[in-house]
C-alpha positions as CSV (number, residue, x, y, z in Angstrom):
1,X,0.0,0.0,0.1
2,X,2.9,2.5,0.6
3,X,4.0,2.4,-3.1
4,X,0.5,3.2,-4.3
5,X,0.3,5.9,-1.7
6,X,3.8,7.2,-3.1
7,X,2.8,7.6,-6.5
8,X,-0.6,9.1,-5.6
9,X,1.3,11.7,-3.3
10,X,4.0,12.6,-6.1
11,X,0.9,13.0,-8.5
12,X,-0.8,15.6,-6.0
13,X,2.4,17.1,-5.4
14,X,2.6,18.0,-9.2
15,X,-0.8,19.1,-9.2
16,X,-0.4,21.3,-6.1
17,X,2.7,23.1,-7.4
18,X,1.5,23.7,-10.6
19,X,-1.3,25.2,-8.7
20,X,0.9,27.5,-6.5
21,X,2.9,28.2,-9.7
22,X,-0.3,29.7,-11.5
23,X,-0.8,31.4,-8.3
24,X,2.5,33.0,-8.2
25,X,2.4,34.1,-11.7
26,X,-0.9,36.0,-11.3
27,X,0.1,37.6,-7.7
28,X,3.9,37.5,-7.2
29,X,5.5,37.9,-10.6
30,X,4.2,41.4,-10.9
31,X,6.0,42.3,-7.5
32,X,9.0,40.9,-8.9
33,X,9.2,43.0,-12.1
34,X,8.7,46.1,-9.8
35,X,11.8,44.8,-7.5
36,X,13.9,44.2,-10.9
37,X,13.1,47.5,-12.2
38,X,14.1,49.1,-8.8
39,X,17.4,47.0,-8.9
40,X,18.2,48.3,-12.3
41,X,17.7,51.8,-11.4
42,X,19.6,51.4,-8.4
43,X,22.4,50.0,-10.3
44,X,22.5,52.6,-13.1
45,X,22.2,55.4,-11.0
46,X,25.2,53.9,-8.6
47,X,27.4,53.8,-11.8
48,X,26.5,57.0,-12.9
49,X,25.2,55.8,-16.3
50,X,28.4,53.5,-17.0
51,X,27.0,50.4,-15.6
52,X,28.2,47.5,-17.8
53,X,25.6,44.7,-19.0
54,X,26.5,41.3,-17.4
55,X,25.2,38.6,-19.4
56,X,22.3,36.6,-17.5
57,X,23.1,33.2,-16.3
58,X,19.4,32.1,-16.7
59,X,17.2,34.8,-18.5
60,X,13.8,35.8,-17.2
61,X,11.8,34.3,-20.1
62,X,13.6,30.8,-19.1
63,X,12.8,31.3,-15.4
64,X,9.3,31.8,-16.1
65,X,9.0,29.4,-18.9
66,X,10.5,26.0,-19.4
67,X,12.9,26.4,-16.4
68,X,10.1,27.0,-13.9
69,X,7.8,24.3,-15.1
70,X,10.8,21.9,-14.6
71,X,11.6,23.1,-11.4
72,X,8.0,22.8,-10.4
73,X,7.3,19.4,-11.4
74,X,10.5,18.2,-9.6
75,X,9.7,20.1,-6.6
76,X,6.1,18.9,-6.6
77,X,7.0,15.4,-7.2
78,X,9.5,15.3,-4.4
79,X,7.1,17.4,-1.8
80,X,4.4,14.8,-2.7
81,X,6.6,11.8,-2.1
82,X,7.7,12.7,1.2
83,X,4.1,13.7,2.4
84,X,2.8,10.5,1.4
85,X,5.7,8.9,3.3
86,X,5.0,10.7,6.3
87,X,1.3,10.1,5.9
88,X,1.9,6.3,5.6
89,X,3.8,6.0,9.1
90,X,1.2,8.1,11.0
91,X,-1.8,6.6,9.6
92,X,-3.2,4.3,12.0
93,X,-0.9,5.8,15.0
94,X,-3.2,8.8,15.4
95,X,-6.6,8.4,16.7
96,X,-8.3,10.4,13.6
97,X,-11.6,9.6,11.6
98,X,-9.9,8.9,8.3
99,X,-7.1,9.6,5.7
100,X,-8.7,12.9,4.9
101,X,-8.6,14.1,8.5
102,X,-5.1,13.0,8.8
103,X,-3.8,14.6,5.3
104,X,-5.4,17.9,6.3
105,X,-4.0,17.7,9.6
106,X,-0.7,17.0,8.1
107,X,-0.8,19.6,5.6
108,X,-1.9,22.4,8.3
109,X,1.1,21.2,10.4
110,X,3.5,21.4,7.7
111,X,2.4,24.8,6.7
112,X,2.9,26.0,10.4
113,X,6.3,24.3,10.9
114,X,7.7,24.7,7.5
115,X,6.4,27.9,6.2
116,X,4.9,30.4,9.2
117,X,7.8,29.9,11.7
118,X,10.6,30.2,9.5
119,X,8.6,32.9,7.9
120,X,8.3,35.0,11.0
121,X,12.4,35.0,11.4
122,X,13.4,35.1,7.7
123,X,10.3,36.5,5.8
124,X,11.0,36.1,2.0
125,X,12.1,38.7,-0.1
126,X,12.0,39.6,-3.9
127,X,14.9,40.3,-6.0
128,X,17.0,43.4,-4.9
129,X,16.5,42.5,-1.3
130,X,19.5,41.1,0.2
131,X,23.2,41.1,-0.8
132,X,24.6,38.7,-3.4
133,X,27.7,38.3,-0.8
134,X,25.2,36.9,1.7
135,X,23.4,34.2,-0.3
136,X,25.1,31.4,1.2
137,X,24.9,32.7,5.0
138,X,21.0,33.6,4.4
139,X,20.4,30.0,2.7
140,X,22.1,28.2,5.9
141,X,20.0,30.3,8.2
142,X,16.8,29.9,6.8
143,X,17.3,26.2,6.6
144,X,18.6,26.0,10.3
145,X,15.3,27.9,11.2
146,X,13.1,25.0,9.4
147,X,15.4,22.5,11.1
148,X,15.1,23.8,14.6
149,X,11.2,24.1,13.9
150,X,10.8,20.5,12.8
151,X,12.9,19.6,15.8
152,X,10.5,21.6,18.2
153,X,7.6,19.8,16.6
154,X,9.1,16.3,17.3
155,X,9.6,17.4,20.7
156,X,5.9,18.7,21.1
157,X,4.5,15.4,19.9
158,X,6.9,13.4,22.0
159,X,5.7,15.6,25.1
160,X,2.0,15.5,24.3
161,X,2.3,11.6,24.1
162,X,4.3,11.4,27.4
163,X,1.7,13.6,29.3
164,X,-1.5,12.2,27.8
165,X,-2.2,9.5,30.3
166,X,-1.1,11.5,33.1
167,X,-2.9,15.0,32.7
168,X,-5.4,14.0,30.1
169,X,-5.2,15.0,26.2
170,X,-6.3,18.4,26.1
171,X,-3.8,19.3,29.0
172,X,-1.2,17.6,27.2
173,X,-2.1,19.1,23.9
174,X,-1.5,22.5,25.6
175,X,1.7,21.7,27.0
176,X,2.8,20.5,23.9
177,X,1.9,23.6,22.1
178,X,3.7,25.7,24.8
179,X,6.7,23.7,24.5
180,X,6.8,24.3,20.9
181,X,6.6,27.8,20.9
182,X,9.4,27.7,23.8
183,X,12.0,25.8,21.5
184,X,11.0,28.0,18.5
185,X,11.2,31.3,20.4
186,X,14.6,30.2,21.7
187,X,15.7,29.2,18.3
188,X,14.8,32.3,17.0
189,X,16.7,34.4,19.5
190,X,19.7,32.2,18.8
191,X,19.9,32.6,15.1
192,X,21.0,35.8,13.6
193,X,19.1,38.9,12.4
194,X,19.0,39.5,8.9
195,X,17.8,42.8,7.5
196,X,19.3,43.8,4.0
197,X,16.2,45.4,2.6
198,X,17.9,48.6,0.5
199,X,17.2,52.2,1.4
200,X,14.3,53.5,-0.6
201,X,12.8,50.1,-1.5
202,X,9.1,50.5,-2.2
203,X,7.4,49.1,1.1
204,X,4.3,48.2,-0.7
205,X,6.5,45.8,-3.0
206,X,8.1,44.2,-0.5
207,X,4.6,43.6,1.4
208,X,2.7,42.4,-1.5
209,X,5.6,40.1,-2.5
210,X,5.6,38.6,0.9
211,X,1.8,38.3,1.1
212,X,1.9,36.5,-2.6
213,X,4.6,34.4,-1.1
214,X,2.6,33.4,1.9
215,X,-0.7,32.8,-0.4
216,X,1.3,30.7,-2.8
217,X,2.5,28.4,0.1
218,X,-1.0,28.3,1.4
219,X,-2.4,27.1,-1.8
220,X,0.4,24.5,-2.2
221,X,-0.2,22.9,1.1
222,X,-4.1,23.0,0.7
223,X,-4.4,21.4,-2.6
224,X,-1.6,18.7,-1.8
225,X,-3.7,17.7,1.4
226,X,-7.1,17.8,-0.1
227,X,-5.9,16.0,-3.3
228,X,-3.6,13.4,-1.5
229,X,-6.4,12.8,1.2
230,X,-9.0,12.0,-1.5
231,X,-6.3,9.5,-3.5
232,X,-5.4,8.0,-0.3
233,X,-8.7,7.2,1.1
234,X,-9.5,5.1,-2.3
235,X,-6.3,3.1,-1.6
236,X,-6.9,2.5,1.8
237,X,-10.7,1.5,1.1
238,X,-9.5,-0.9,-1.6
239,X,-6.7,-2.2,0.9
240,X,-9.4,-2.8,3.7
241,X,-11.8,-4.6,1.2
242,X,-9.1,-6.7,-0.3
C-alpha cells in the first residue's frame, strides 16, 4: 500500500505545485518585475550611467517558462512523495476519523512548521532585497530555522504522548503547544537577525510580495492535502476490502 500512496502523493504534489505556480504567476510575478526594475534603476544610478551589462546566467524568459515548469514538476513530485511517506507512517498511529482528516492535519502542521515559523524569522524577499555576498549565509540560516522548527515539532509530539495519560489529552496538547513555542522562540533568539532591505525600496512591493509568497504556500499545502487525502482514501478503502 505504501508504494500506491507514494505514486499518488507524487501526483498530488505535482498538481499542487502547478496550482501554486499559477498563483505565483498572477500575484508574485508583478512584484518581482517591480523589484527588478528598482534594482536596475539603482545600479544605473550607482554606476552614473556607465554600468556594464552582465550576461544573465538564466534569462527571465527561461525562469518564467521551461525552467519554472521543470523546477515545479520536480519540486512537486519530491514534496508529494515525502508527504505520502509521512502519511503512511502516521496512519493508524493517530486517533483520527480517516485518511482525509489525517492529510489535512499533516498539511496544516507542515504549513505552520515549514512556512509560518521560519517566515517569521526570515520573511521572503523579492530580487534586490538581500546582498549577493550573503546568499550562502542567508540560505544556511533559513534552513537552520526550518530544522529547528521541525525538531521543536517532534519534541512537542513526544511531550504530548508522554503527558496524555497523566494529565489528559487536552492538557497534554496545551503543554505540547507551549513547549513548541518555547523551543521555537529560543531558536529565533539564537539565530542571527538579517535585515538587508535597501534604502528606498518600495514598502508596498515588499509587503505584496510577502503576502503573495504566503498565499502561494497556502495554495500548495491546501491542494496537496485535499488531493492526496482523496486519493489515499481510495487506496485505503481498496486495501480494506481486499
